C-alpha positions in Angstrom: 23.7 38.8 6.1 21.6 36.5 8.3 19.0 36.4 5.8 21.4 34.7 3.7 22.7 32.0 5.8 19.0 31.6 6.8 17.5 31.1 2.8 21.0 29.1 2.6 20.2 26.6 5.6 16.3 26.4 3.4 17.7 25.4 0.2 20.3 23.1 1.8 16.8 21.0 3.8 14.7 21.1 0.7 17.8 19.6 -2.0 18.6 17.1 1.5 14.3 16.5 1.8 14.0 15.2 -1.7 17.3 13.9 -2.2 15.2 11.0 0.7 12.4 11.3 -1.4 14.2 9.9 -4.7 16.7 7.3 -3.2 13.7 5.7 -1.4 11.5 5.7 -4.2 14.5 4.5 -6.0 14.7 1.7 -3.9 11.4 0.7 -3.3 11.4 0.6 -7.2 14.5 -1.9 -7.8 13.1 -4.2 -5.1 9.5 -4.6 -6.1 10.0 -7.7 -8.1 12.9 -9.0 -5.2 10.3 -9.6 -2.5 8.1 -12.7 -3.1 5.6 -13.3 0.2 5.0 -16.9 1.1 1.9 -19.0 0.3 0.7 -22.2 1.5 -1.9 -24.1 -0.9 -4.4 -23.6 1.1 -4.1 -20.2 1.0 -4.0 -19.9 -2.8 -7.1 -21.9 -3.5 -9.2 -19.7 -0.7 -7.7 -16.0 -1.7 -6.0 -16.9 -5.4 -2.9 -14.1 -6.0 -3.3 -11.7 -9.2 -2.5 -13.1 -12.6 1.0 -13.0 -13.1 2.0 -12.0 -9.4 5.6 -14.0 -8.3 5.3 -15.6 -4.9 6.4 -19.2 -3.3 4.5 -22.0 -2.1 5.3 -24.6 0.4 4.5 -27.8 1.2 4.6 -31.6 0.7 4.5 -33.5 -2.4 1.4 -35.5 -2.5 2.1 -38.9 -3.2 1.1 -40.6 -6.2 1.1 -37.0 -8.3 4.2 -36.4 -9.6 4.7 -37.0 -13.4 7.5 -36.8 -15.8 6.4 -34.9 -19.1 8.3 -34.5 -22.4 11.6 -33.0 -22.5 12.3 -31.4 -18.8 9.1 -31.2 -17.8 7.9 -32.5 -14.3 4.1 -31.8 -12.8 3.0 -32.8 -10.0 0.8 -31.2 -7.2 1.9 -29.7 -3.7 0.0 -30.0 -0.8 -0.5 -29.0 3.5 -3.0 -31.3 4.1 -5.5 -28.9 3.5 -5.5 -28.6 0.0 -3.7 -29.6 -3.0 -2.5 -26.9 -5.9 -1.3 -28.8 -9.8 2.2 -27.3 -10.5 4.3 -27.6 -13.7 8.2 -27.0 -14.0 10.1 -27.0 -16.9 13.5 -27.4 -15.6 16.2 -30.1 -13.6 14.4 -30.7 -9.7 16.7 -31.0 -7.4 18.5 -34.7 -6.0 16.2 -34.8 -2.7 13.0 -34.2 -4.2 10.5 -36.7 -4.4 7.0 -37.0 -3.3 6.0 -37.2 0.3 9.1 -34.5 0.3 9.6 -30.7 1.6 9.8 -28.5 -1.2 9.0 -24.4 -2.3 8.2 -23.8 -5.4 9.4 -19.7 -7.0 6.6 -19.3 -8.9 2.5 -17.5 -10.9 -0.2 -19.2 -10.6 -2.4 -19.2 -13.6 -5.7 -20.0 -12.1 -5.7 -23.5 -12.4 -1.8 -24.4 -12.0 1.5 -22.6 -10.4 4.0 -22.5 -12.7 7.3 -22.6 -11.1 10.4 -21.2 -12.2 12.5 -22.3 -9.8 12.3 -25.6 -7.2 13.8 -26.0 -3.8 13.5 -29.0 -1.5 14.3 -30.3 1.8 18.4 -30.8 2.1 18.4 -33.7 5.2 15.9 -35.2 6.6 15.2 -32.4 9.4 14.6 -29.2 7.3 12.1 -27.8 6.2 11.3 -24.1 5.8 9.7 -22.1 8.9 6.5 -21.0 6.3 6.0 -24.6 5.3 5.9 -26.4 9.1 3.8 -23.2 10.5 1.1 -23.8 7.4 1.8 -27.4 7.8 0.6 -27.4 12.0 -2.4 -24.9 10.9 -4.2 -28.0 9.2 -2.8 -31.2 11.1 -0.5 -32.7 9.4 2.7 -31.9 10.6 5.1 -34.4 12.0 7.6 -33.6 13.4 11.1 -35.6 12.1 11.1 -37.6 15.4 8.0 -39.1 15.0 8.4 -40.7 11.7 
């Protein structure tokens, strides 16, 4: 009788461990596209990402770089003071988007141009994403909102 209980207990533990491994693998598979790393323009230029890798880039829209193309295509450069990355975006830009303003874009880098699928702009005079502030501070070009 004891060996039957022991066998049943081992079977239950084996099934539970298998279920745990399987559920962890399924969660990881489902989240593979939901995790987007943040990179500054200097990081993108120093270590270009893999082709097709989706990531976020942030910084300031470079002054004089904003070009509105045919239709809803927009070209501009994003900079952190150390490097600038050309960005191409097709769509409607946020109302507060403009030159010398903070922005974060989501998309891929093809080796020359960041192809954005989503653009976010800061929503008031004092807000800037934490990652963008850190990247600008690292380059020594960050100005606190009080100093402007």
